C-alpha positions in Angstrom: 116.5 95.3 95.2 116.4 95.6 98.9 116.7 99.0 100.1 119.6 100.0 102.9 117.3 98.3 105.9 119.2 98.4 109.5 117.9 95.0 110.7 117.4 94.8 114.2 118.8 92.5 117.1 116.3 90.4 119.5 117.8 93.0 121.6 116.9 96.3 119.7 113.7 94.5 119.2 113.1 93.9 123.0 113.8 97.6 123.4 111.1 98.5 120.9 108.7 95.9 122.6 109.3 98.3 125.7 108.7 101.3 124.0 105.8 100.0 122.4 104.0 98.9 125.7 104.4 102.4 127.0 102.8 103.9 123.7 100.0 101.9 124.8 99.5 103.0 128.0 99.5 106.5 126.0 95.9 105.4 124.5 94.7 103.3 127.1 95.1 107.2 129.2 93.5 108.7 125.8 90.7 107.0 125.5 89.1 108.2 128.8 89.8 112.0 127.7 88.8 112.1 123.8 85.3 113.5 124.6 83.2 116.2 122.8 84.3 120.0 124.4 88.1 119.2 124.9 90.3 120.9 122.3 93.3 118.6 120.6 95.9 121.3 122.3 94.5 120.2 125.3 95.0 116.7 124.4 98.6 117.4 123.1 99.8 119.1 126.2 98.0 116.0 128.3 100.1 113.4 126.2 103.2 115.2 126.8 102.6 115.4 130.2 101.7 111.9 130.4 104.6 110.6 128.6 107.4 112.7 130.3 106.3 112.6 133.9 104.4 109.0 134.5 106.1 107.1 131.3 109.7 108.4 131.8 109.7 108.8 128.4 110.4 111.3 125.2 107.3 112.3 123.0 109.2 111.6 119.6 107.1 114.0 117.2 108.2 117.2 119.5 111.1 119.1 117.7 111.3 116.7 114.8 111.6 118.3 111.5 110.7 121.6 113.4 107.0 119.7 114.3 105.9 121.9 117.9 104.0 119.5 119.0 103.7 116.0 120.8 100.6 114.4 118.7 99.2 115.1 115.2 95.8 115.4 115.9 93.3 115.1 112.3 89.7 115.5 112.8 87.4 114.4 109.6 88.6 115.7 106.5 92.1 116.2 107.9 93.9 112.9 106.2 97.1 113.4 108.2 99.8 115.3 110.3 96.8 117.9 111.6 98.4 120.4 114.4 96.8 120.8 117.9 94.7 124.1 118.0 92.9 125.4 121.3 90.5 127.1 118.8 87.9 124.5 118.0 86.8 122.1 120.5 86.1 118.3 119.4 82.5 117.8 118.4 80.2 115.1 119.0 79.9 114.1 115.3 83.6 114.2 114.8 85.8 111.4 113.8 89.4 112.3 114.8 93.1 110.6 114.4 95.7 110.8 116.6 99.1 110.1 116.0 102.0 109.7 118.5 105.7 108.8 118.6 107.2 107.4 121.4 110.8 107.0 122.3 112.7 105.1 125.4 116.1 103.9 125.8 116.6 105.2 122.6 114.6 103.3 120.2 111.4 105.3 118.8 107.7 103.4 118.1 104.9 105.0 116.0 101.1 104.3 116.3 97.8 105.7 115.2 94.2 105.2 116.1 90.8 107.0 114.5 88.7 107.9 116.8 84.5 108.1 116.8 83.0 110.7 118.7 79.5 109.9 119.6 77.2 111.1 117.4 79.4 110.6 114.4 77.5 109.3 111.1 76.8 105.7 110.2 78.8 106.7 106.8 82.0 108.0 109.1 81.8 104.8 111.1 82.2 102.2 108.1 84.8 104.3 106.4 86.7 104.1 110.1 85.8 100.5 110.4 87.2 100.1 106.9 90.0 101.9 107.6 90.7 99.7 110.4 90.5 96.3 108.4 92.6 97.9 105.7 95.7 98.2 108.0 95.0 94.5 109.1 95.2 93.2 105.8 98.1 94.6 105.2 100.0 93.5 108.6 98.4 90.0 107.3 101.2 90.1 104.7 103.9 90.9 106.5 106.2 87.1 106.7 109.6 86.7 106.1 110.1 85.7 102.5 106.8 87.7 101.1 107.0 91.2 99.1 106.5 94.6 100.5 104.1 94.8 97.4 102.1 92.2 98.5 101.5 95.1 101.9 100.2 97.6 99.2 98.3 95.3 97.1 96.3 93.9 99.6 95.4 97.2 101.2 94.3 99.0 98.1 92.4 96.1 96.7 90.2 96.0 99.7 89.8 99.5 100.5 88.7 99.6 96.7 86.3 97.1 97.0 84.5 98.8 100.0 83.9 101.9 97.6 86.9 104.3 98.9 90.6 105.5 97.7 93.8 105.2 99.3 96.3 108.4 99.6 99.2 107.7 97.6 101.6 110.5 98.8 102.4 108.9 102.7 103.6 105.5 103.5 104.7 103.5 106.3 108.8 103.6 107.3 111.1 101.6 108.7 111.6 102.8 112.5 114.1 102.2 115.0 116.5 104.6 116.6 115.2 107.4 114.1 111.7 107.9 113.5 111.9 107.3 109.5 114.3 105.1 108.4 114.3 102.7 104.9 112.3 100.5 104.2 109.4 102.5 102.8 106.1 100.6 103.1 103.6 101.4 100.2 99.8 101.2 100.9 99.3 100.0 96.8 101.3 98.4 94.6 101.4 94.3 93.0 101.9 91.0 94.4 105.9 89.8 94.2 107.1 93.0 93.6 109.2 95.1 95.6 111.9 94.1 98.2 111.8 90.4 100.3 110.3 90.9 103.9 112.8 90.0 106.3 113.3 88.9 109.9 114.6 92.1 111.8 113.0 94.6 110.2 110.7 96.6 111.6 108.5 99.2 110.2 105.0 100.6 110.4 101.8 100.1 108.4 99.7 102.8 108.3 97.5 103.5 105.1 95.4 106.8 104.7 91.7 106.0 103.7 89.4 108.6 102.3 85.9 108.8 101.7 86.2 110.5 98.0 89.4 111.0 95.7 92.6 109.5 97.1 93.7 113.5 96.2 95.2 115.5 99.0 97.0 119.1 99.7 99.0 120.2 102.5 98.0 123.5 103.8 100.0 126.7 104.1 101.3 125.8 107.5 103.3 122.7 106.2 101.9 120.5 108.1 98.2 119.6 107.7 97.1 117.6 104.8 93.5 117.7 104.0 91.2 115.7 101.1 91.3 118.1 98.0 87.4 117.3 98.0 86.3 117.9 101.9 85.2 114.4 102.1 86.3 112.6 105.4 89.8 110.6 106.0 90.6 108.2 108.8 93.2 105.9 109.5 95.1 103.4 111.6 98.8 102.4 112.2 101.2 100.2 114.2 104.7 99.2 114.7 105.7 96.2 113.4 108.8 94.0 114.0 109.3 91.2 111.6 110.3 87.6 113.5 111.5 84.5 112.0 107.7 82.9 112.4 106.0 86.0 111.5 104.9 89.7 112.8 104.8 90.9 116.0 102.9 93.8 116.2 104.7 96.0 119.1 102.1 98.4 119.5 98.9 96.2 120.2 96.0 97.9 122.5 94.8 95.7 124.8 91.2 96.8 123.0 92.1 95.6 119.7 91.5 91.9 117.9 94.5 91.5 115.2 92.7 90.4 111.6 89.1 90.9 113.0 87.4 88.9 109.9 89.1 85.5 111.6 86.8 85.7 114.4 
């Protein structure tokens, strides 16, 4: 049975496309600023000011569900929802996921990227590469008539073949006028199960990939999710619109190559 999904009109997808283009600008700005020595709280403030004053948009995460920041900043063993801090600066050996939601003209988009700092280990670099490919493996399944389980199966099969694990507590989600709406997009599953994908659906694909066990725990702050074995975690995310022809990636960045294995 299909969940109660709000199918978007062509006009609504156009507005989401405009929001996505702005979020692309945010990441392009951050690409120049994510360097050793800066704190994640500084990055949060820079991002909020850029979204508000340069883009005339709104940081949708700020205040949502009581969250007090404009970005999630998740370094190393933080799987997701890391809270910005001024206590520890970014280190040359880190990997750092930055997750941002942006709202413009009433429509929200959501995307994240894991940055590799200059002296990150080869093991960390490989994890990030696999996490990126895992997202694309899932997006590749997004076509009208496919099943949602096809997305999760493609992701988990690939990730596990590379010796990593998929966190199961967090999933992709519908998005539009609100940050989280139906449907849920699981990053594990079986082919030909779940709901049928239809044109007009807008949702995220955002698998969290762990170096070791897929077990995670939420810290006392109520937000920060870390790996139970203290091993590394990485994630990538895009907001998608399902079209009659296939899928449109609304938050695609200029430096990205979709489906990199097709090159």
